[in-house]
N, C-alpha and C positions, 0 to 999 in steps of 0.2 A: 504494500500500500504506500502510495507516495505521501510526502509530508503534508501537502495541502489537504488530502482526504482525511488524514489523521486529525489535523487541526479542525477541520469542518465537523468531524464526528465528535470531537471533544467539546467544541463550542456548542454544537447542537444539543448534546446531552446536558450541558450546563444550563443552556437557555431554557429547555423544556423542563428540567428539574426545578429551576427557579420559578418558572411560570406556574407549575403545579403547586409549589410551596406558597406562592402569592395567592392562588385561588383558595387554598386551605385557610390562609390568614384572613382573606376577605369574607369567608363564609359566615362567621358570626356577625360581622358588620352588615352584610346583606340580609341575614336573618333578622337582625334588629329592625331594619327599615321595612322588611316584608311583614314582620310581626306588628309593627305600628300600622301599616297600611291595612292589614287584615284584622286589627284589634284582637290579636291572638296572644294571650298571656303565656301560653306554653312555649311558643316560638320565641317570644321576648326573653323569658327566663333562661332559655337554652343558650342565649348569646353571651350571658354574663357569668363570670366566676362568682363564687359564693361571697367574696369580700369586695365586690366591685364598687367603684366610686363614680358618681355622676355629678358634674359641676357645670355651671354656666357663668360666663363673665358678663357682669352687668355694668351699668354706668357708675354704680357706687361700690363695686367690689366683686366678690365671687359668691354665688349662691349654690348651696349644696342641695341635692335632692336624693332621697333614699330610693334605691332601685325598686323596692316593693311598692312605694307610693307612685313611682313613675309607671310601673306595670299596671297597677290598679287604675290609674287615671286613663291610660291608653285603652284598657279593657272596657271602659264605659263608653268608648266612642263607637260609632257605626263604621262598618267596613268602608274603606276609601275616604274617610274623613281626614286622615293624616297621611300625607304623601311627602316624604323627604327624599329628594333626588340628589345623589352625590356624584362627584367627580373625584376619583382618587388621584392625588398628585404625587404621593411618595409613600413607599413602603421600605422600612429599614428593619433588618433582622439581625439579632445576635443570639444564637442558641434558642432558648425558650422565651425570648422577649422579642416582640415586634412593635413597631411604632408606625401608625398609618395616619396620614394627613389628608383630609378631604375638604373641598369646597362643597356647599350645598345650597339648594333652593327648597324652601318649605311651602307646601300648599295645604290649606285648610279648606275642606269641603270643595275642592276643585279650584279655589282661588289662591293666587300667589299671596303669601303672607309676609315672608322675610327670607333673608339669606344669611350666610356666615360661613364659618369654618369649624370643622371637628378635628380634634386631636385625640386619637385612640392609642392606648397602650394595651397590648394583648399579651397573654401568657399562655404557654402550652402546658396543659395539665393532662396527664394520662393519655398522651398522644393527640389531644384535641386543643385547638386554639379557642380561648375565651377572652372576652373583653374584661379587662381589669379596671380601666380608668378611661373616662371620657371627660373632656372639657371642651366647651364650644363657645363661639361668639354668635351674637344675633344682631342684625341690623336691617333697616328698611331702605337704606340709600346705597348707591353704588353697587347694586345687585346685578349679577349676570345670571339670568334664569337658566337652569339646567333642564333640558327637555328629557 
């Protein structure tokens, strides 16, 4: 086998391995937003580790929200009331730690509400990625809607 074929094979294996790992990391994030859209508490809970933290940056500081309260609130919604559309901008991995940064557009009952960014920290437990920490921003100006 010539050197170019070996390099292509090695690069291809690395690329597809990394792509598969990224899909595994994205899975709980995608499940979070699918769970929100479907008002599905089971799917929502499956996205988080048992000690997950949820925070939002506000004009006056940082607001904490309990995961159980968040899940209960979303569960009271109708299907398709909540639609958060994301664009993944970066995924960084070191062993059992992953960091994912997304931009998002949020729609409530089909109408654009606000936008911002999410920063996720994920941990791999028992061979599965879970969301350990989310902090987000929220704004109504300078928004680029994600379709």
